[in-house]
N, C-alpha and C positions, 0 to 999 in steps of 0.2 A: 434872762429869767432868773429872778432871785430864789434862793432856797426858801422852803417854807420853815416854819418853827419845828425845831427838833425836840422830841420829849421821849422819855421811855415808855412804851405801850406793851402790854401783854396781849397775846391773841391766843385763841382756842381753835381747835380744829373740829369739824363735823362732817358727816357723810353728806356729800352733794353731788349731783350729776349735772354734767354740762356736756355740750356738743362742741367740737373743734374741727378746724380744717386739717389737713393731712401733714401740715408742717411740723407738728408737735407730737410726736409719737409717746414719748414718756410722759410729758405734761398730760396729753389726752389720757394716757393710762391712769395716771394719779387722779384726774378728775373723774373718769368713768368709775374707777374703782372705790371713789369716795374716800380715799385715804390721803392722809398727809396734807389736809386742807383746812383753812379757816373760812367759815362761812361769812360772818359780819365783820369780824377783826380782819385787819389786813397787815399784821406785823410778823416779821421773820424773827423768831427768838431762839437764841442758843443758851442754855443754862448748864452751868458746871457747878461743881461744889465751890469753886473760887469766885465765879462771877455770872452775871446775867447780861447778854447783849441783845439789844433789840433795835429794829429798825421798821418804820412804817413804810409799806410799799403802795404806791399809787400807780396810776397808768403811766406816768413819766418820771418818777422819782422814787428814790429810796433814801430815807432820812431817819435820822435818829442821833443820840448822843455822840456816836463815832462815825456816822455815815451822813454824807451830804453828796448824793449821786443823782445824776439824771440818766435815764435810760430809754433808749428807743430799740426797735427791732434790730438795728445795725450797730449800736454802741451802748457803752456805760461810761460816763464821764463825771468826774468830781473828785471827792476826798473820802477816804476810809482809813481810820486810825492814824489821822494826820499825814497821810500819804497821798500825793496825786495819783489818780486812777484815770487812765485812757486806754480803754478796750474796745477794739473793732470786733464785730460779731458777724461771721459769714455763715454760710449754710451748715457747715460741720466744724467750724474752727472759731477759736478766740485767739486775738493777738494784741499786744500792745505792752503797756508798762504799768507797773504799780511801784510807787516812788521812782526810783531809777533802775528798777529791776525788770527784766524781760518776762513776758507772759506768752506762751504758745501752748494751747491746749486743744486737743482733737476730741471730739464726742463720736463714741460708737454706740450703735443701739442694738439690742438683742431681745426680742419679744417686748415685754413691758419694762425692761431694765435698760439703763444706759451707763456707760462707762466713760469717764472723763480721764484722759492721760496727757502728760506733757509737764510743762514747767509753769509754775505760777509764782510771781514775785521771786524768781531766780530759784525756786525750790521745786522739787520733784512732786508730782501729784498723780495719784491714780485713785479715783473716787468712782464706786459704783452705787447706784441707787435705783429704787423702784418702789412699787406700793408696798413691799413687805420689809424692805431693809435698806440701809445705807452703811457701806463699809468702804474702808480704804485708808490711803496714807496722803496727808497733805503736810509737806515739809517735815517737821520733826514730830507730828502727831499722827496716831493712827486711830481710826474709828470703828466701832463695832455697835452699830445701833439697829434696833428692830422697831418696827412700827407696832405700837402697843397704846391702847386708850387714848387715840387722837394724836399721838406725836411719835416721833422716832425717839427711842430711848434705849440707853445702854451705857457703854464705857467708852473712854478714850485713854490712850496713853500718850503722854508728852515728855520726851527726854527721859523715859524710864519711870516716870511718876503714872500710875494708874488712877484716873479719876472716875468715880461713880457716885451718884447718877449723873448722866449727862442726857439732856433732851434737846431736841431740835423741831421747831414747829415752822412749816412753810406754808405762807399765806396763798389762798386761791389766786389773788391778783398776780402773784409772781408765777404760779404754775400755768396760768392762762398765757404768759408770755412766750412759752416755748422752752425747750430743752437747754439750749445754750444761755438763755437768760438765768434760768435755774441754776445751771452749773456755775455761771460765773459769780452769781450771788452767794451760792454755797462756798465757793473758793474763797471769796472776800471774807465771809463770816467765819468759816472754819480754818482758813489757812494764813491769817495774819496775827 
């Protein structure tokens, strides 16, 4: 199946409610709380003082200038930042490779928050997120973002350089896919 045309797109988050099955605790929490979601736009966007990264999320693909990925409930495959991505998604774990580097991440849930721990592209990852905040470390970058005005916003520190403002917008199309899909996409956007 060929990739669709990639173009940078900006999306906005609104308050929306949806009902989901039991397999996606955090995603259901995000949807039910009406936070961190895009209603009509379906793009995942990270903005920093230095760059803006965006990717369109559909039922089976994540595409943009730096992403050409196909996703299913059990896998994400393709390219991100010119690296091969081959991730297998099980009930509580993501394994595989990004480039030639290993990925092994485990998801833990507590209430409406989830924490992802492990190795992503050979780097340490510990990322916690929920309807009110997203914090943690991905490789050499640390994030401290709060949900404000329809997006996660705050600062990040990469290699000793503090960047502010930083914002992250998660589309509804991705949140509906489940916690490990969200976790994998966040690791790809924030961690490479």
